[in-house]
C-alpha positions as CSV (number, residue, x, y, z in Angstrom):
1,M,0.0,0.0,0.0
2,K,2.9,2.3,0.7
3,N,4.3,1.9,-2.8
4,I,0.9,2.5,-4.3
5,W,0.6,5.8,-2.5
6,I,4.2,6.8,-3.4
7,I,3.5,6.2,-7.1
8,A,0.1,8.0,-6.9
9,K,1.7,11.1,-5.3
10,R,4.5,11.1,-7.9
11,E,2.1,10.8,-10.8
12,F,-0.3,13.4,-9.4
13,Q,2.6,15.9,-9.0
14,T,3.8,15.1,-12.5
15,F,0.4,16.2,-13.9
16,F,1.0,19.7,-12.5
17,D,4.7,19.8,-13.2
18,S,4.0,19.3,-16.9
19,L,1.1,21.8,-17.1
20,V,-1.2,18.9,-18.3
21,A,-3.3,19.3,-15.2
22,Y,-3.7,23.0,-15.6
23,I,-4.7,22.7,-19.3
24,L,-7.2,19.9,-18.6
25,L,-8.7,21.5,-15.6
26,F,-9.1,24.8,-17.4
27,A,-10.7,23.1,-20.4
28,F,-13.0,21.0,-18.3
29,L,-14.2,23.8,-16.0
30,G,-14.5,26.3,-18.9
31,L,-16.6,23.9,-21.0
32,T,-18.8,22.6,-18.2
33,G,-19.2,26.2,-16.9
34,F,-20.2,27.5,-20.3
35,L,-22.5,24.6,-21.2
36,T,-24.1,24.4,-17.8
37,W,-24.9,28.1,-17.4
38,F,-25.2,29.6,-20.9
39,F,-25.8,27.0,-23.6
40,G,-28.8,25.0,-24.8
41,N,-30.7,23.4,-22.0
42,D,-28.9,25.4,-19.4
43,I,-30.0,26.0,-15.8
44,F,-31.7,29.3,-16.6
45,L,-33.7,27.7,-19.4
46,V,-35.0,24.7,-17.5
47,K,-35.8,26.9,-14.5
48,Q,-35.1,24.2,-12.0
49,A,-32.6,24.3,-9.1
50,D,-30.7,21.2,-10.0
51,L,-27.4,20.3,-11.6
52,S,-28.7,17.9,-14.1
53,P,-27.4,20.0,-17.1
54,F,-23.9,19.9,-15.5
55,F,-24.0,16.1,-15.0
56,D,-25.3,15.6,-18.6
57,F,-22.4,17.7,-20.1
58,A,-19.8,16.1,-17.8
59,Y,-20.9,12.7,-18.9
60,I,-20.0,13.6,-22.5
61,L,-16.8,15.6,-21.7
62,F,-15.4,12.7,-19.6
63,I,-15.2,10.6,-22.8
64,F,-12.5,13.0,-24.1
65,F,-11.1,14.3,-20.8
66,I,-10.1,11.0,-19.2
67,P,-8.3,9.4,-22.2
68,A,-6.3,12.6,-22.3
69,I,-5.2,12.0,-18.7
70,T,-4.5,8.2,-19.0
71,M,-2.9,8.1,-22.5
72,R,0.7,8.8,-21.2
73,M,0.5,6.8,-18.0
74,I,1.9,3.5,-19.2
75,A,2.7,4.2,-22.9
76,E,5.3,6.9,-22.0
77,E,7.0,4.8,-19.4
78,K,7.2,1.9,-21.8
79,K,8.7,4.1,-24.5
80,A,11.2,5.6,-22.1
81,G,12.0,2.3,-20.4
82,T,11.4,3.7,-17.0
83,L,9.0,0.9,-16.0
84,E,12.1,-1.3,-15.5
85,V,13.5,1.2,-13.0
86,L,10.4,0.7,-10.9
87,V,10.6,-3.1,-11.0
88,T,14.3,-2.9,-9.8
89,R,13.0,-1.1,-6.7
90,A,10.8,-4.1,-5.8
91,I,7.6,-2.5,-6.9
92,S,5.1,-5.0,-8.4
93,D,3.2,-4.4,-11.6
94,W,0.0,-4.3,-9.6
95,E,1.3,-1.5,-7.4
96,I,2.3,0.4,-10.5
97,V,-1.1,0.1,-12.0
98,A,-3.0,0.8,-8.8
99,G,-0.8,3.9,-8.1
100,K,-1.4,5.3,-11.6
101,Y,-5.1,4.6,-11.3
102,L,-5.3,6.4,-8.0
103,A,-3.4,9.4,-9.4
104,C,-5.8,9.7,-12.3
105,L,-8.8,9.4,-9.9
106,M,-7.4,12.1,-7.7
107,L,-7.1,14.5,-10.6
108,V,-10.7,13.8,-11.7
109,G,-11.8,14.3,-8.1
110,T,-9.9,17.6,-8.0
111,S,-11.7,18.8,-11.1
112,L,-15.0,17.9,-9.6
113,L,-14.1,19.8,-6.4
114,F,-13.6,23.0,-8.5
115,T,-17.3,22.6,-9.7
116,L,-18.7,22.9,-6.1
117,P,-19.4,26.6,-6.6
118,Y,-22.0,25.5,-9.2
119,Y,-23.6,23.5,-6.4
120,F,-23.6,26.3,-3.9
121,T,-24.9,28.8,-6.4
122,I,-27.8,26.5,-7.5
123,A,-28.7,25.9,-3.8
124,W,-28.7,29.6,-3.3
125,L,-31.0,30.2,-6.3
126,G,-33.8,27.8,-5.1
127,P,-34.7,24.6,-3.3
128,M,-32.8,21.7,-4.7
129,D,-32.6,17.9,-4.1
130,H,-29.3,17.7,-2.3
131,G,-29.4,13.9,-2.2
132,A,-29.8,13.6,-6.0
133,T,-27.0,16.1,-6.5
134,I,-24.6,14.2,-4.2
135,M,-25.4,11.0,-6.0
136,G,-24.8,12.8,-9.3
137,Y,-21.2,13.6,-8.2
138,F,-20.9,10.0,-6.9
139,G,-22.0,8.7,-10.3
140,L,-19.4,10.9,-12.1
141,L,-16.7,9.4,-9.9
142,L,-17.9,5.8,-10.7
143,L,-18.1,6.7,-14.4
144,S,-14.6,8.2,-14.3
145,S,-13.2,5.2,-12.5
146,A,-14.4,2.9,-15.3
147,Y,-13.0,5.3,-17.9
148,I,-9.6,5.3,-16.1
149,G,-9.5,1.5,-16.1
150,I,-10.2,1.5,-19.8
151,G,-7.7,4.3,-20.4
152,L,-4.9,2.6,-18.5
153,F,-5.5,-0.7,-20.4
154,A,-5.3,1.2,-23.7
155,S,-2.1,2.9,-22.6
156,S,-0.6,-0.4,-21.6
157,I,-0.8,-2.0,-25.1
158,T,1.1,0.6,-27.0
159,N,4.1,2.9,-26.8
160,N,2.2,5.7,-28.7
161,Q,0.2,8.1,-26.6
162,I,-2.0,9.2,-29.5
163,V,-2.9,5.6,-30.2
164,A,-3.6,5.1,-26.5
165,F,-5.9,8.1,-26.5
166,L,-7.8,7.1,-29.7
167,L,-8.2,3.5,-28.5
168,A,-9.6,4.6,-25.1
169,L,-11.8,7.1,-26.8
170,L,-13.2,4.4,-29.1
171,I,-13.9,2.0,-26.3
172,G,-15.5,4.9,-24.3
173,L,-17.8,5.9,-27.2
174,I,-18.9,2.3,-27.5
175,F,-19.9,2.1,-23.8
176,A,-21.3,5.6,-23.7
177,F,-23.3,5.7,-26.9
178,I,-23.1,2.6,-29.2
179,F,-24.5,0.1,-26.7
180,D,-27.2,2.5,-25.7
181,F,-28.2,3.1,-29.4
182,S,-28.0,-0.6,-30.3
183,A,-30.2,-1.6,-27.4
184,S,-33.1,0.2,-29.0
185,L,-32.6,-1.9,-32.2
186,F,-32.8,-5.3,-30.7
187,P,-35.8,-6.7,-28.8
188,G,-35.8,-9.1,-25.9
189,G,-32.7,-10.4,-24.2
190,V,-30.2,-9.0,-26.6
191,G,-31.6,-5.5,-26.2
192,N,-31.6,-5.9,-22.4
193,F,-28.0,-7.1,-22.4
194,L,-26.8,-4.2,-24.6
195,D,-28.8,-1.8,-22.4
196,Y,-27.0,-3.2,-19.3
197,L,-23.6,-2.6,-21.0
198,S,-24.5,1.1,-21.6
199,F,-22.8,3.7,-19.3
200,N,-25.9,5.9,-19.9
201,T,-28.3,3.4,-18.3
202,H,-26.3,3.1,-15.0
203,F,-25.2,6.8,-14.8
204,N,-28.7,8.1,-15.3
205,S,-30.0,5.8,-12.6
206,I,-27.4,7.0,-10.1
207,S,-27.7,10.7,-11.0
208,R,-31.4,10.6,-10.3
209,G,-30.6,9.6,-6.8
210,V,-31.4,5.9,-7.1
211,I,-29.0,3.6,-5.3
212,D,-29.0,0.2,-7.1
213,S,-26.3,-2.4,-6.4
214,R,-26.4,-3.4,-10.1
215,D,-25.1,0.0,-11.0
216,L,-22.3,-0.1,-8.4
217,I,-21.3,-3.6,-9.4
218,F,-21.3,-2.7,-13.1
219,F,-18.9,0.3,-12.7
220,L,-16.7,-1.4,-10.1
221,T,-16.4,-4.6,-12.2
222,L,-15.5,-2.7,-15.3
223,T,-12.9,-0.8,-13.4
224,A,-11.4,-3.9,-11.9
225,L,-11.4,-5.6,-15.3
226,G,-9.5,-2.7,-16.9
227,L,-6.9,-2.6,-14.1
228,L,-6.5,-6.4,-14.2
229,L,-6.0,-6.4,-18.0
230,T,-3.4,-3.6,-17.6
231,E,-1.5,-5.6,-15.0
232,R,-1.6,-8.7,-17.2
233,Q,-0.3,-6.7,-20.1
234,L,2.6,-5.4,-18.0
235,A,3.3,-9.0,-16.7
236,Q,3.4,-10.2,-20.3
237,R,6.3,-8.0,-21.1
238,N,8.3,-9.8,-18.3
239,V,7.6,-13.1,-20.0
240,I,8.6,-11.8,-23.4
241,D,11.8,-10.3,-21.9
């Protein structure tokens, strides 16, 4: 656990050392702020004291935002050969993966903390469902956790950061939109299965304030699967070597 925390702190600091964190935070906060308050179905148009417009826009932006965070995590280290340095320090592949996952989740959590002024402003404008709002934030964390698992796996199978970004983006689009759209085309069990695989189904349920164990199990299982496949991918390089 100590090694995981050391890697997580190092990676989290690296985000800010390279300006990546500042750029991504500025882009995420700028876009969510504009879209939530001034564009389309914004808060003033719907005339309801809730953050559902923000959650809807964040759901879409995370598809691009998180692959941009994860694309360098493994791919860059593989290209530079620095993974081997960590191994010589008696740090296991699993500790490397878990540390990088935790660093990415901390950065996403930081970005969500900066959106809390939205929450306090809406609460000041009128009565709001605080429980549903808190669950909306919880749903975004679960969603980002699954995206990070996917992104780390994509980063582990290539040395090229752009390829890692595009692969994570493609997989994310499939879970976010393709499964959801395909579910409407197939009746019966196939449609229900595709609907279960859709991020939209589970995120909407949680963001409405509904606590369903099936939603939690779905996101946590997908996260664990992504991390496990990443660890297996790193272990495979040891066999090849």
